[in-house]
DRENDO-1510 file (C-alpha; in Angstrom, 1 decimal, always signed):
<recs>
REC; n; res; u; v; w
REC; 1; MET; +111.3; +118.5; +97.2 .
REC; 2; SER; +107.6; +117.9; +96.6 .
REC; 3; LYS; +105.7; +119.0; +93.5 .
REC; 4; ILE; +101.9; +119.5; +93.1 .
REC; 5; PHE; +100.4; +117.9; +89.8 .
REC; 6; ASP; +97.3; +119.1; +88.1 .
REC; 7; ALA; +95.3; +116.0; +87.7 .
REC; 8; SER; +93.3; +117.6; +84.5 .
REC; 9; LYS; +97.0; +117.7; +82.7 .
REC; 10; GLY; +96.8; +113.8; +82.7 .
REC; 11; CYS; +99.7; +111.7; +84.4 .
REC; 12; GLU; +103.3; +113.4; +84.1 .
REC; 13; PHE; +105.4; +110.5; +85.7 .
REC; 14; SER; +105.8; +107.0; +85.2 .
REC; 15; ASN; +106.9; +104.0; +87.4 .
REC; 16; ARG; +106.0; +105.5; +90.7 .
REC; 17; ARG; +103.5; +104.3; +93.5 .
REC; 18; ILE; +100.4; +106.2; +93.7 .
REC; 19; VAL; +97.8; +106.3; +96.7 .
REC; 20; PHE; +94.4; +107.5; +95.8 .
REC; 21; ASP; +92.7; +109.2; +98.9 .
REC; 22; THR; +89.4; +108.0; +99.9 .
REC; 23; ASN; +87.7; +110.9; +98.4 .
REC; 24; ILE; +89.1; +110.1; +95.0 .
REC; 25; TRP; +87.7; +106.6; +95.0 .
REC; 26; ILE; +84.3; +107.8; +96.0 .
REC; 27; ALA; +84.4; +109.9; +92.9 .
REC; 28; ILE; +85.9; +107.4; +90.5 .
REC; 29; ASP; +83.3; +104.5; +91.7 .
REC; 30; GLY; +80.5; +107.3; +91.2 .
REC; 31; PHE; +79.4; +107.6; +94.8 .
REC; 32; ASP; +80.0; +111.4; +94.5 .
REC; 33; PRO; +78.9; +112.5; +91.0 .
REC; 34; ARG; +80.3; +116.0; +91.2 .
REC; 35; PRO; +81.1; +116.8; +87.7 .
REC; 36; ASP; +84.6; +118.5; +88.9 .
REC; 37; LEU; +85.6; +115.3; +90.1 .
REC; 38; ALA; +85.4; +113.3; +86.8 .
REC; 39; VAL; +89.0; +114.1; +86.0 .
REC; 40; TYR; +90.2; +111.6; +88.3 .
REC; 41; SER; +89.1; +108.7; +86.6 .
REC; 42; ASN; +90.9; +110.3; +83.7 .
REC; 43; PHE; +93.9; +110.4; +85.7 .
REC; 44; TYR; +93.9; +107.0; +87.1 .
REC; 45; ALA; +93.6; +105.6; +83.4 .
REC; 46; ALA; +96.6; +107.6; +82.2 .
REC; 47; ALA; +98.5; +106.8; +85.8 .
REC; 48; LYS; +98.1; +103.1; +84.8 .
REC; 49; LYS; +98.9; +103.6; +81.0 .
REC; 50; GLN; +102.4; +105.3; +82.2 .
REC; 51; GLY; +103.2; +102.2; +84.2 .
REC; 52; ASN; +102.3; +103.4; +87.8 .
REC; 53; ILE; +101.5; +101.0; +90.4 .
REC; 54; ILE; +98.2; +102.1; +92.2 .
REC; 55; VAL; +98.4; +101.0; +96.0 .
REC; 56; ILE; +95.3; +100.5; +98.2 .
REC; 57; ASN; +95.4; +100.3; +102.2 .
REC; 58; ASP; +93.3; +99.0; +104.8 .
REC; 59; TYR; +92.6; +102.5; +106.2 .
REC; 60; ILE; +91.2; +103.6; +102.7 .
REC; 61; LEU; +89.1; +100.5; +102.1 .
REC; 62; GLY; +87.4; +100.7; +105.5 .
REC; 63; GLU; +86.6; +104.5; +105.0 .
REC; 64; LEU; +85.8; +104.0; +101.5 .
REC; 65; PHE; +83.2; +101.5; +102.5 .
REC; 66; ASN; +81.8; +103.1; +105.5 .
REC; 67; ARG; +81.5; +106.6; +103.5 .
REC; 68; ALA; +79.6; +105.0; +100.3 .
REC; 69; CYS; +77.1; +103.4; +102.5 .
REC; 70; ARG; +76.5; +106.6; +104.5 .
REC; 71; ILE; +76.1; +108.5; +101.2 .
REC; 72; GLN; +73.7; +106.1; +99.8 .
REC; 73; TYR; +71.8; +106.0; +103.0 .
REC; 74; ASP; +71.5; +109.8; +103.3 .
REC; 75; LEU; +69.8; +109.7; +99.5 .
REC; 76; ALA; +67.5; +106.6; +100.4 .
REC; 77; TYR; +66.3; +107.8; +103.8 .
REC; 78; GLU; +66.0; +111.5; +103.9 .
REC; 79; ASP; +63.5; +111.1; +106.8 .
REC; 80; ASP; +66.3; +110.0; +109.0 .
REC; 81; PRO; +68.9; +113.0; +108.7 .
REC; 82; LYS; +70.8; +111.9; +112.3 .
REC; 83; LYS; +71.1; +108.4; +110.9 .
REC; 84; LEU; +69.3; +107.0; +114.2 .
REC; 85; GLN; +68.2; +104.2; +112.3 .
REC; 86; PHE; +71.4; +103.2; +110.1 .
REC; 87; LYS; +72.3; +100.1; +111.6 .
REC; 88; ALA; +68.8; +98.6; +111.5 .
REC; 89; ARG; +68.1; +99.9; +107.9 .
REC; 90; ARG; +71.3; +99.0; +106.3 .
REC; 91; GLN; +70.3; +95.2; +107.1 .
REC; 92; LEU; +67.1; +95.7; +104.9 .
REC; 93; PRO; +66.7; +93.9; +101.6 .
REC; 94; GLU; +66.4; +97.3; +99.6 .
REC; 95; PHE; +69.8; +98.7; +101.1 .
REC; 96; ARG; +71.6; +95.4; +101.2 .
REC; 97; ASP; +72.0; +95.6; +97.4 .
REC; 98; PHE; +73.6; +98.6; +97.6 .
REC; 99; MET; +75.8; +97.6; +100.5 .
REC; 100; GLU; +76.8; +94.5; +98.1 .
REC; 101; THR; +77.9; +96.8; +95.3 .
REC; 102; VAL; +80.2; +98.9; +98.0 .
REC; 103; ARG; +81.4; +95.4; +98.8 .
REC; 104; ASP; +82.3; +94.4; +95.1 .
REC; 105; THR; +84.0; +97.7; +94.7 .
REC; 106; CYS; +86.2; +97.3; +97.2 .
REC; 107; LEU; +86.8; +93.4; +96.2 .
REC; 108; ASN; +87.7; +95.1; +92.8 .
REC; 109; LEU; +90.2; +97.4; +94.4 .
REC; 110; LEU; +91.8; +94.6; +96.2 .
REC; 111; ASP; +92.2; +92.8; +92.9 .
REC; 112; ASP; +93.2; +96.0; +90.7 .
REC; 113; CYS; +95.7; +97.6; +93.0 .
REC; 114; GLU; +98.6; +96.6; +95.2 .
REC; 115; TYR; +97.5; +96.0; +98.8 .
REC; 116; GLU; +99.5; +97.2; +101.9 .
REC; 117; HIS; +98.7; +98.1; +105.5 .
REC; 118; ALA; +98.5; +101.7; +106.2 .
REC; 119; LEU; +100.3; +101.4; +109.5 .
REC; 120; GLN; +102.9; +99.0; +110.7 .
REC; 121; PRO; +102.5; +97.1; +113.9 .
REC; 122; GLU; +104.9; +99.0; +115.8 .
REC; 123; CYS; +103.7; +102.1; +114.8 .
REC; 124; ASP; +103.0; +104.7; +117.9 .
REC; 125; LEU; +99.5; +106.3; +117.4 .
REC; 126; ARG; +100.0; +108.9; +119.9 .
REC; 127; PRO; +101.6; +111.6; +118.0 .
REC; 128; TYR; +98.9; +111.2; +115.1 .
REC; 129; PHE; +96.1; +111.5; +117.7 .
REC; 130; GLU; +97.8; +114.6; +119.2 .
REC; 131; GLU; +98.3; +116.3; +115.7 .
REC; 132; ALA; +94.6; +115.5; +114.9 .
REC; 133; GLY; +93.7; +117.1; +118.3 .
REC; 134; THR; +94.9; +120.4; +116.9 .
REC; 135; GLY; +92.0; +120.4; +114.3 .
REC; 136; ALA; +94.4; +121.2; +111.8 .
REC; 137; ILE; +94.1; +118.0; +109.8 .
REC; 138; ASP; +91.9; +114.9; +110.0 .
REC; 139; LEU; +93.2; +111.8; +111.6 .
REC; 140; SER; +92.5; +109.8; +108.5 .
REC; 141; ASP; +94.6; +112.1; +106.4 .
REC; 142; ILE; +97.4; +111.7; +109.0 .
REC; 143; VAL; +97.2; +108.0; +108.5 .
REC; 144; ILE; +97.2; +108.3; +104.8 .
REC; 145; ARG; +100.3; +110.8; +104.9 .
REC; 146; GLN; +102.4; +109.0; +107.0 .
REC; 147; HIS; +101.7; +105.9; +104.8 .
REC; 148; CYS; +102.8; +107.5; +101.7 .
REC; 149; GLN; +105.7; +109.4; +103.3 .
REC; 150; SER; +107.1; +106.2; +105.1 .
REC; 151; LYS; +107.4; +104.7; +101.4 .
REC; 152; GLY; +107.9; +107.7; +99.3 .
REC; 153; TYR; +104.4; +107.4; +97.4 .
REC; 154; ILE; +102.5; +110.0; +95.4 .
REC; 155; ILE; +99.1; +111.1; +96.8 .
REC; 156; VAL; +96.2; +111.9; +94.8 .
REC; 157; SER; +93.5; +113.9; +96.5 .
REC; 158; HIS; +90.9; +116.7; +96.3 .
REC; 159; ASP; +91.7; +117.6; +99.9 .
REC; 160; ALA; +93.9; +120.7; +100.3 .
REC; 161; ASP; +95.3; +119.2; +103.4 .
REC; 162; PHE; +97.9; +117.4; +101.3 .
REC; 163; ALA; +99.0; +120.5; +99.6 .
REC; 164; GLU; +101.6; +121.1; +102.5 .
REC; 165; CYS; +102.6; +117.7; +103.8 .
REC; 166; GLY; +105.7; +117.1; +101.8 .
REC; 167; LEU; +104.4; +114.7; +99.2 .
REC; 168; ASP; +104.1; +115.0; +95.8 .
REC; 169; PHE; +100.5; +115.4; +95.3 .
REC; 170; VAL; +98.0; +115.3; +92.3 .
REC; 171; THR; +94.8; +117.4; +92.5 .
REC; 172; ALA; +92.1; +119.0; +90.5 .
REC; 173; ASN; +91.6; +121.1; +93.7 .
REC; 174; ARG; +91.2; +124.8; +91.7 .
REC; 175; LYS; +92.0; +126.5; +95.0 .
REC; 176; VAL; +95.4; +124.6; +95.4 .
REC; 177; LEU; +96.3; +124.7; +92.0 .
REC; 178; ARG; +95.8; +128.7; +91.9 .
REC; 179; SER; +98.1; +128.9; +95.1 .
REC; 180; ILE; +101.2; +127.2; +93.0 .
REC; 181; ARG; +100.8; +129.4; +89.7 .
</recs>
């Protein structure tokens, strides 16, 4: 039976394997400065202290890299709301410094976490696309969910979509936490 944990209460378990969703890495690494997300940095430290292993996969790293760059692009180039010049401007020296920062963040995650592939080569993606096609859940969340389900991992996310997926789930999302009380 799955359980929902309140991230603001620290880490209530030990010796488990945990996957942090992309939105959590974005918050931890400062790409999303919303104050209500700061709790995840504390949870990360507590989880490590409790002897848990943090797992990162290729899917999350790719999504983190691309989203962090686009967040910064939106801040730096408000004159291009449709991102029509994104590919050209991301090569400019003033933006390249930021891309190198994101690169370093991803490389540090590879050093600090245990890396795994999100999907196995024999994985049939058709059911994932079918499910994503219903609009009920994002494809990226499906891939992360399947990775965690196949290995019995805990997921840490602010995304309410993980609340009903049968995984042990850590969140600071107040709406999700209110629904379990």
